[in-house]
Structure formats: structure tokens, C-alpha cells
C-alpha positions in Angstrom: 0.2 0.0 -0.2 2.7 2.5 0.4 4.7 2.1 -2.4 1.3 2.3 -4.2 0.7 5.9 -2.1 4.0 6.7 -3.3 3.8 6.1 -6.7 0.7 8.0 -6.9 2.3 11.3 -4.9 5.4 10.8 -7.7 2.4 11.4 -10.8 0.2 13.9 -9.0 1.9 16.5 -7.2 -1.5 18.7 -6.9 -2.5 15.5 -4.6 0.5 15.7 -2.7 0.4 19.6 -2.6 -3.3 19.2 -1.2 -2.1 16.8 0.9 0.5 18.6 2.4 -1.9 21.9 2.7 -4.7 19.9 4.4 -1.8 18.8 7.4 -0.7 22.5 8.1 -3.9 23.5 8.6 -4.8 20.6 11.3 -0.8 20.2 12.4 -3.4 17.7 15.4 -3.5 15.3 12.6 0.1 15.6 11.2 1.7 14.6 14.9 -0.6 12.0 15.7 0.4 10.4 12.2 4.1 11.2 13.2 3.7 9.5 16.8 2.0 6.5 15.1 5.2 6.4 12.7 7.8 7.1 15.3 6.0 4.3 17.7 6.0 1.6 14.9 9.8 2.2 14.4 10.7 1.8 18.0 8.8 -1.6 18.6 10.1 -2.7 14.7 13.3 -5.3 15.7 15.0 -4.9 12.4 17.8 -8.0 12.0 20.9 -7.2 10.2 22.8 -8.7 7.1 26.3 -7.6 6.6 26.2 -8.8 2.7 23.8 -5.9 2.5 26.5 -3.4 3.4 28.7 -5.3 0.7 26.2 -5.0 -2.1 25.9 -1.7 -1.6 29.1 -0.9 -1.7 29.4 -2.6 -4.9 26.6 -0.3 -6.1 28.2 3.0 -5.1 31.0 1.4 -6.6 29.7 1.0 -9.8 28.6 4.6 -10.2 30.8 6.9 -11.7 32.5 8.3 -9.0 36.3 8.8 -9.3 39.3 9.7 -7.4 39.8 13.4 -7.0 35.9 14.0 -7.5 33.7 16.4 -4.8 30.9 14.0 -3.7 28.1 15.3 -1.8 26.5 12.9 0.9 23.0 13.1 2.1 22.5 10.4 4.4 20.9 8.2 7.0 22.0 5.5 9.5 18.2 4.8 10.3 18.1 3.7 6.3 21.3 1.8 6.9 20.0 -0.1 9.8 19.4 -3.4 7.9 23.6 -3.4 7.1 24.7 -3.4 10.6 27.3 -1.2 9.6 28.5 2.1 11.7 28.9 5.8 10.7 33.2 4.9 10.9 32.8 2.3 8.4 30.8 4.3 5.8 32.8 7.7 6.0 36.1 5.6 5.8 34.8 3.3 2.3 33.8 6.9 0.9 37.0 8.5 1.9 38.8 5.7 0.5 36.9 5.7 -2.8 37.5 9.4 -3.6 41.2 9.4 -2.6 43.7 12.0 -1.3 42.8 14.5 -3.7 38.9 13.9 -3.6 36.6 15.9 -1.3 34.2 14.6 0.9 31.3 16.5 1.9 28.0 16.0 3.9 24.9 17.6 4.2 25.3 18.9 8.0 22.4 21.0 9.1 23.2 22.6 12.2 20.2 22.2 15.4 21.0 25.7 17.0 19.8 27.1 20.0 19.2 30.8 21.8 22.6 32.6 22.4 22.3 33.3 26.4 20.5 36.1 27.2 19.3 37.1 23.7 16.5 35.0 22.8 16.0 36.1 19.6 19.3 35.0 18.2 20.5 31.9 17.8 23.5 30.2 18.6 26.4 28.1 16.2 29.7 27.0 16.6 30.6 24.9 13.6 33.0 23.1 15.4 30.5 21.8 18.2 26.8 22.5 17.7 25.6 19.0 16.8 23.8 18.3 13.3 20.3 17.0 12.8 20.7 15.3 9.6 22.0 12.5 11.4 24.8 10.5 12.9 27.0 10.1 10.2 27.7 14.0 9.3 28.0 14.2 13.8 30.4 11.5 13.2 32.1 13.1 10.1 32.5 16.5 11.7 34.7 15.2 14.6 37.5 14.0 11.6 40.9 15.2 11.6 40.8 17.6 8.9 36.9 18.4 8.5 36.1 22.2 8.1 32.4 22.8 8.6 30.7 26.0 7.1 30.1 29.4 9.1 27.1 29.8 7.6 24.6 28.5 10.1 21.8 27.2 7.4 21.9 24.3 5.2 25.4 24.2 6.2 27.8 21.7 4.7 31.3 20.2 6.4 33.7 18.7 4.3 37.2 17.1 4.5 40.1 16.8 1.7 41.3 18.8 -1.0 38.7 21.9 -1.6 37.2 21.6 2.0 38.7 25.1 3.0 38.3 26.7 -0.5 34.7 25.8 -0.7 34.1 27.0 3.0 36.1 30.5 3.1 34.0 33.1 1.9 30.3 31.9 2.7 29.6 34.5 5.3 29.7 37.0 2.2 26.1 36.1 1.6 22.8 36.3 3.4 21.1 33.3 1.7 22.6 29.3 1.8 23.2 28.9 -1.8 24.1 31.8 -3.5 27.4 33.2 -5.5 30.0 32.4 -2.1 28.5 29.5 -0.9 29.6 25.8 -0.4 26.9 24.8 -2.1 27.6 26.9 -5.5 31.2 25.9 -4.9 30.1 22.2 -5.6 27.7 23.2 -8.4 31.2 25.3 -10.1 32.9 22.2 -9.6 30.7 19.7 -10.9 30.0 18.1 -7.8 28.4 14.7 -7.2 25.6 13.5 -5.0 25.1 10.5 -3.4 21.9 9.6 -1.6 22.5 6.7 1.3 20.0 5.3 3.1 17.6 8.6 2.8 15.7 9.1 -1.0 16.3 12.2 -2.9 12.8 13.2 -2.4 13.2 13.8 1.1 17.0 15.0 1.1 18.0 16.5 -2.0 18.9 20.5 -1.0 19.9 21.7 -4.7 16.2 21.5 -5.4 15.9 24.8 -3.7 18.7 25.9 -5.3 17.1 28.9 -7.4 15.4 30.3 -4.7 18.4 31.5 -3.7 20.9 31.7 -6.5 18.1 33.9 -8.3 18.4 36.4 -5.9 15.7 39.0 -7.2 13.9 37.2 -9.9 13.1 34.6 -8.4 9.1 34.2 -8.9 7.1 34.4 -5.5 6.7 37.5 -3.0 7.7 37.5 0.6 9.8 33.8 0.1 12.0 34.9 3.0 11.8 36.0 6.7 15.0 36.7 8.3 17.2 35.1 11.4 20.1 36.5 13.5 22.7 33.9 14.5 25.7 34.5 16.8 28.3 32.7 15.3 31.5 30.9 16.7 34.6 32.2 14.2 38.1 32.5 14.4 37.9 36.1 15.5 35.3 35.6 18.1 31.8 35.7 18.3 30.1 37.1 14.7 26.9 38.4 14.8 24.9 37.8 11.1 21.4 38.3 9.7 20.4 35.4 7.0 17.7 35.0 5.0 15.6 31.8 5.4 12.8 30.6 3.5 9.3 31.1 5.5 8.4 27.5 6.5 4.7 27.7 5.5 6.2 27.6 1.7 6.8 24.1 2.9 2.6 23.4 2.4 3.2 23.5 -1.4 6.5 21.6 -2.3 6.1 18.7 -3.9 9.1 16.4 -2.8 8.0 13.1 -4.2 7.0 15.0 -7.6 10.4 16.0 -8.1 12.3 12.9 -7.2 10.1 11.2 -10.2 11.2 14.6 -12.3 14.8 14.1 -11.1 14.7 10.2 -13.1 12.9 11.4 -15.6 15.9 14.2 -16.5 18.9 11.7 -16.3 19.4 13.6 -12.8 19.2 11.0 -11.0 20.0 7.2 -10.7 17.8 5.2 -7.9 18.4 2.0 -6.6 17.4 -0.4 -3.5 18.8 -2.8 -2.0 16.9 -5.5 0.2 15.0 -1.8 1.5 18.2 0.3 1.6 18.1 3.3 -0.7 21.0 4.2 -2.9 20.9 7.0 -5.4 23.3 9.3 -7.5 23.4 12.3 -8.9 26.3 12.5 -11.5 25.5 16.3 -12.9 25.1 18.5 -10.0 26.6 21.6 -12.2 23.9 20.3 -15.0 20.9 19.9 -12.4 21.7 23.5 -11.4 21.6 25.1 -14.2 18.0 23.3 -15.2 16.3 24.2 -12.4 17.9 28.2 -12.7 16.1 27.9 -16.0 12.9 26.7 -15.0 12.9 28.9 -12.0 13.3 31.6 -14.8 10.2 30.8 -16.1 8.6 30.9 -12.6 8.2 26.8 -12.3 9.9 24.8 -9.8 9.3 21.9 -7.3 7.0 24.1 -5.5 3.2 24.2 -6.7 2.6 27.9 -6.0 -1.1 29.6 -6.3 -0.6 32.9 -8.9 -2.0 35.0 -6.3 1.7 34.2 -4.4 3.9 35.5 -7.9 5.4 38.6 -8.6 4.5 40.4 -12.2 7.8 39.8 -13.3 8.8 42.2 -16.6 
């Protein structure tokens, strides 16, 4: 039944948005579903099989990932539970795959708390603030040589040849995927993306790339709110106000359809090994360019009603 519903949502983006808007209006129902799903996961006993991890590794080795590449990883250890693999084993495998000239990058989005008595200001320490994106990026950030961006939203962490270079100017922008961002660095240097234990629908932050990269040319009115951060840097605390998408726009997000669109346009290879999701985007640069082209036409992963759109000249 779950696969049938997913198939329907992939093909009917307006149905997905309708469901999302309904749950947005009735948060108690949304919370009930989330709690039921969580309880089901807690009582379920997962039988591990190391052979599954070996098959996952062989699948990854079959992707066109070469020594010296920049590889951006979206991950979930929950999604890898069947394999019985440890976070360190996964990270070490990927580092070996890329070699000394490669750069391994994890989505390490920070879980920020209020800064001391300044309740409206969030505190972010790249070296200590935990990531809500899971165990793998949290373990990765403790590796020697890992550099984590000082930008406090949609943050990346990297180890390897380009780690420092991709992070050095991140605070010059006020959005997470703009001109000086680590994301833009990955786009310009033709990085590749690996989805490990989590689907592209749930994790592909690149689908939000055009809203930041297009700036004023983004086609939706009042897209951003602002948030002030106190950021721990080498020079002490740096205060910065950034733009973050208003959370209520999420109700128009057709994420399952976006994954189907990626597959149809050769931006995603999707595999499932004994229930473990493994996906790959070889052409991050091409994906970015196509998303920008669509964004200039007023098209994106969001299904935005006309009343919220700008009048473009």
C-alpha cells in the first residue's frame, strides 16, 4: 500500500500539495501520524545482514565516482540499519573511494539554540553544534581535517583537497546557496551527489537552489524571513542576519514528484537494495542550470498559486 501511495504522489504533484496543505491546516492530525510512525519504528526489530552493506558498496562503486571527485552525501543511519554498518565504516569507505585528491562533503545542518540571554538570536559553533541531519555528519565532523561552513543554515562540512576553499567566503552571502556559498562551489566544480539510506525526495536540498541563486529574480513574493545568529568563528563571536525561507511555503512543496522529475531528466539514478535506498546524481552542475532555467520561467518544485507570484517584467 505504501508503494502504491508513493507512486501516486510521484505522478500527481497537486495531490501531494493538497495533502500537505490539509495537514498544515490541521497540525494535530499531522502530529498523530508522526507519533504513530515513530512508535511503529521503535517496536520493530531490525535484523541486520552485513552482506547487504557489501552489496551497497558494490552499487556505489558502480557509479561514475572517481578519485579526486567532490562527493556531496545526504545520509541516514536509520536507512542503513539493515546493513549493521557503523558510521565510521561508511565514512572511511567513502574517503578511500575518493582518494587523497578527493573531497568528501556531508550535509551537516545545525541544530541551533538561543544565544544566552538574547532569545531572538541563535547560537552556532561550527566545531560543536550538533547536526540534525543525523549520525553520519555528526561523526564526520569529528574527523581530523574536516572543515564546516560558518554559514548557519543548510550547512556543509567537508574533508579533502577543496574543503577549506569551498568554505572560506560563505559568510559574504545572506542565503545558503548564493554566489559565495559552499553549495555554489560544489555546483561550479561539478560535484556529484550520493543519497545513502535516504531518498532524494526527502533530502535533495539542490531542489531549493534556484530560490537563493536567482535572488530578486525568484518568482514568489515574500519568500524569506530573517533570522539573526551569533556565530563562533576564529575571530570570536560574529553576528549575522540571514534570510531563511518562511516555513509555511513548505505546504506547496511537491517533493515526491521532484524525485520522479530528476529520474526522467537523467539527474538521478535510484536503486533499492534489500530496502536500503541508494541514489546518485552525477551532474550537479547540469541539475543546477536546469533548475535555474525553470525558475526564470516561474517553475519549480513548489506548486505556488498565482496570487503569491511576482509580476515579472
